[in-house]
C-alpha positions in Angstrom: 0.1 0.1 -0.1 1.3 3.3 -0.9 1.6 5.9 1.9 -1.0 8.9 1.6 0.3 12.2 0.6 -2.1 13.8 2.9 -2.0 13.9 6.8 -4.8 11.9 8.2 -6.1 12.2 11.7 -5.9 8.6 12.9 -2.5 7.9 11.3 -0.6 11.1 12.6 1.1 12.4 15.5 2.5 16.0 16.2 6.2 16.9 17.0 6.9 20.5 18.2 10.6 20.7 18.0 12.7 23.3 20.4 10.6 26.4 20.1 12.2 27.8 23.1 12.8 31.4 24.9 16.3 32.1 24.1 16.4 30.4 20.6 13.3 32.4 19.6 14.7 35.6 20.8 17.5 35.4 18.0 15.2 34.8 15.3 13.8 37.6 13.0 10.7 39.0 15.1 8.2 39.0 12.3 9.0 35.5 11.0 9.0 34.2 14.8 5.7 35.8 15.4 4.3 33.9 12.3 5.9 30.5 13.0 4.7 30.7 16.8 1.2 31.5 15.7 1.1 28.4 13.2 2.7 26.1 15.8 -0.1 27.3 18.1 -2.7 26.2 15.6 -1.0 22.9 15.0 -1.0 22.4 18.6 -4.7 23.2 19.4 -6.0 21.3 16.4 -4.1 18.4 17.4 -5.3 18.6 20.9 -9.0 19.2 19.7 -8.7 16.0 17.3 -7.0 13.9 19.6 -3.6 13.6 17.7 -0.8 12.5 20.0 1.6 15.4 20.4 5.6 15.4 21.9 7.3 18.7 22.1 11.2 18.8 22.7 13.4 21.0 24.6 17.1 21.5 23.4 19.4 22.0 26.6 16.5 23.8 28.3 19.1 25.3 31.0 20.8 27.1 28.2 18.0 27.7 25.8 15.1 28.1 28.1 11.5 26.9 28.2 9.2 26.4 25.5 7.5 29.7 24.6 4.8 30.3 27.1 1.8 31.0 24.5 2.6 27.3 23.3 3.6 25.6 26.7 -0.3 26.7 27.6 -1.5 23.8 25.2 0.9 21.3 26.2 1.5 19.0 29.6 4.4 17.8 31.1 3.9 14.3 30.1 4.3 15.4 26.4 7.9 17.0 26.9 11.2 15.5 26.1 14.5 17.0 27.1 17.4 16.5 24.7 21.0 17.5 23.9 21.2 15.7 20.5 19.9 17.5 17.5 17.7 14.7 15.9 14.6 14.2 18.2 15.0 10.4 16.9 18.6 10.0 18.5 16.8 10.7 22.2 15.4 7.3 23.6 12.9 9.0 25.6 11.5 10.6 22.3 11.5 7.6 20.6 9.8 5.5 23.4 7.0 8.3 23.6 6.3 7.9 19.5 3.0 6.3 19.1 3.7 3.0 17.2 0.2 2.8 15.2 0.5 6.2 13.6 3.0 6.1 10.9 2.8 9.7 10.0 4.7 12.7 11.8 4.3 16.0 11.3 7.0 18.6 12.4 7.1 22.0 13.2 10.1 24.3 15.2 13.2 25.2 15.0 15.8 25.4 13.8 14.6 24.1 10.3 18.1 23.4 9.2 19.4 21.6 12.3 16.9 19.9 14.6 13.9 19.8 12.4 16.0 18.6 9.3 17.9 16.1 11.3 14.5 14.8 12.9 12.9 14.5 9.7 15.6 12.7 7.9 16.4 10.1 10.9 12.1 9.5 11.4 12.1 8.8 7.6 14.9 6.4 7.8 13.3 4.5 10.7 10.1 3.9 8.3 7.9 7.0 9.2 6.0 9.2 6.8 7.5 12.9 7.5 5.5 16.0 7.0 7.1 19.5 7.7 4.9 22.5 8.1 7.0 25.2 6.0 5.1 27.9 7.7 5.6 26.8 11.2 9.6 26.3 10.9 12.4 28.8 11.2 16.0 29.6 11.2 18.0 32.3 12.2 19.1 32.6 8.6 16.2 32.4 6.0 18.5 31.1 3.6 19.3 28.2 5.9 15.7 27.3 6.1 15.2 27.6 2.5 18.3 25.1 2.0 17.0 22.8 4.6 13.4 22.6 3.1 15.1 21.9 -0.4 17.0 19.2 1.1 14.0 17.6 2.6 12.3 17.7 -0.6 14.8 16.1 -2.5 14.9 13.3 0.5 11.0 12.9 -0.4 9.7 14.5 3.0 6.4 16.1 2.3 6.3 19.8 2.9 3.4 21.2 3.5 1.5 24.1 5.5 -0.6 24.6 8.7 -3.9 25.2 7.1 -3.5 22.1 4.8 -2.6 19.8 7.8 -5.2 21.0 9.9 -7.9 20.6 7.2 -6.5 17.3 6.3 -6.8 16.1 10.0 -10.0 17.3 10.0 -11.2 15.6 6.8 -14.6 17.5 6.5 -16.4 20.8 7.0 -19.0 19.8 9.6 -19.2 19.7 13.3 -17.7 21.7 16.5 -14.3 20.6 15.6 -14.6 22.4 11.9 -15.9 25.2 13.7 -13.1 25.5 16.1 -10.6 25.0 13.8 -11.9 27.4 11.1 -11.4 30.1 14.0 -8.1 29.2 14.5 -6.9 30.0 11.1 -8.9 33.2 10.4 
């Protein structure tokens, strides 16, 4: 069976990579605000649709905690602290992945380091990986562009926040549709 090119609610899990205070502080402010907004949309939609979520923090003693606006949508049980760049190389992370959901949607930072390495390693381990292009960032925009190009060439699916949440949703009916529609306005 060929993998789906769309994210499916019952097949997906969401991973938020290293969206931390001190790291966010060195990003271009307008770009960081847009990425934080899209990460929040993905987090809220995942919670509403009961999509398993993990978030990581790279060396939080040095880079700080996850942004407060995002951590409001997260629980401590979803947190993974790491010092490796690829989340997939952290045993706690791999233990938290849900084995019956082969699709992994990634958002976070930095696109050309932790997101890139995580995506490639997850794909290598048999997952179908999606990266939300408008929910990843690097300090240097050309590094983000390079990372996305590398990911495309590696057959990682590059998508966007609205496509992902509406693919998870699947139809324009019910309370979930109304709530998600409000998130993306």
